[in-house]
C-alpha positions in Angstrom: -6.8 -73.6 -52.6 -3.9 -71.5 -54.0 -2.2 -69.2 -51.6 0.2 -66.4 -52.2 2.6 -66.0 -49.3 3.5 -62.3 -49.5 6.3 -60.4 -47.8 6.3 -56.6 -48.0 9.1 -54.3 -46.9 8.1 -50.7 -46.7 10.4 -47.7 -46.9 11.7 -46.8 -43.4 8.9 -45.7 -41.1 6.1 -46.2 -43.7 4.7 -49.6 -42.4 2.0 -48.1 -40.2 0.7 -45.7 -42.9 0.8 -48.5 -45.5 -1.1 -50.8 -43.3 -3.8 -48.3 -42.5 -4.6 -47.9 -46.2 -4.2 -51.7 -46.7 -6.7 -52.5 -43.9 -9.3 -49.9 -44.6 -9.3 -49.9 -48.5 -7.4 -52.8 -50.0 -8.8 -55.6 -47.8 -12.5 -54.7 -48.4 -11.8 -54.5 -52.2 -10.2 -58.0 -52.1 -13.1 -59.4 -50.2 -15.6 -58.0 -52.8 -13.8 -59.9 -55.5 -13.7 -63.1 -53.4 -10.0 -63.1 -52.5 -9.2 -64.2 -49.0 -6.6 -62.4 -46.9 -5.0 -63.8 -43.8 -3.0 -61.2 -42.0 -1.2 -58.8 -42.0 1.4 -60.3 -39.6 4.0 -57.8 -38.4 7.7 -58.7 -38.3 9.0 -58.5 -34.8 12.6 -58.3 -36.2 12.1 -55.5 -38.7 9.7 -52.6 -38.1 9.3 -52.0 -41.9 8.3 -55.6 -42.8 5.0 -57.5 -42.7 3.5 -60.6 -44.2 0.1 -61.8 -45.4 -1.5 -64.6 -47.3 -3.8 -64.1 -50.2 -6.0 -67.0 -51.2 -7.8 -68.1 -54.3 -10.2 -71.0 -54.8 -7.9 -72.5 -57.5 -5.2 -71.7 -59.9 -7.6 -71.0 -62.8 -9.3 -68.2 -60.7 -6.1 -66.5 -59.6 -5.3 -64.4 -62.7 -8.9 -63.3 -63.4 -9.4 -62.2 -59.8 -6.0 -60.4 -59.7 -6.9 -58.7 -63.0 -10.2 -57.5 -61.6 -8.5 -56.0 -58.6 -5.4 -54.4 -60.4 -7.5 -53.2 -63.3 -10.2 -51.8 -61.1 -11.0 -48.2 -60.4 -9.9 -48.2 -56.8 -6.4 -49.6 -57.6 -5.9 -47.5 -60.7 -7.2 -44.2 -59.3 -6.0 -44.4 -55.7 -4.3 -47.4 -54.2 -1.5 -47.8 -56.7 -0.3 -44.2 -56.3 -0.7 -44.3 -52.5 0.8 -47.7 -51.7 3.5 -48.4 -54.3 5.7 -45.4 -53.4 5.8 -46.6 -49.8 7.2 -50.0 -50.8 10.9 -50.8 -50.9 10.3 -54.3 -52.1 7.9 -57.3 -52.0 8.1 -61.0 -52.7 5.5 -63.5 -53.5 5.7 -67.3 -53.1 2.8 -69.3 -54.6 1.8 -72.4 -52.7 -1.1 -74.9 -52.8 -3.0 -75.9 -49.7 -3.8 -79.5 -50.8 -4.7 -80.6 -47.3 -7.1 -77.8 -46.5 -5.1 -76.6 -43.5 -5.7 -72.9 -43.9 -8.9 -71.7 -42.2 -10.0 -68.3 -43.3 
């Protein structure tokens, strides 16, 4: 399994609003495509930061699945304009779970 370890820092005071949209709209859209999400996990040190993991069956499926999400109607017509302005920055580290340790 291929996993993106994602760190998001929202603009000050925007984490709660971002996560409401993320949980209610983005997560179901990811699930429909077959992407697994573990999290979000809220930083206890920074009220504007959270983390989550996004999983793909293998490296070959990652780009087509991402394309389906980011080129889809929901992202293009709603989520991109709602979520991106709330972000200060985000980082992604790509890892492989070769031992099958992650349980979705």
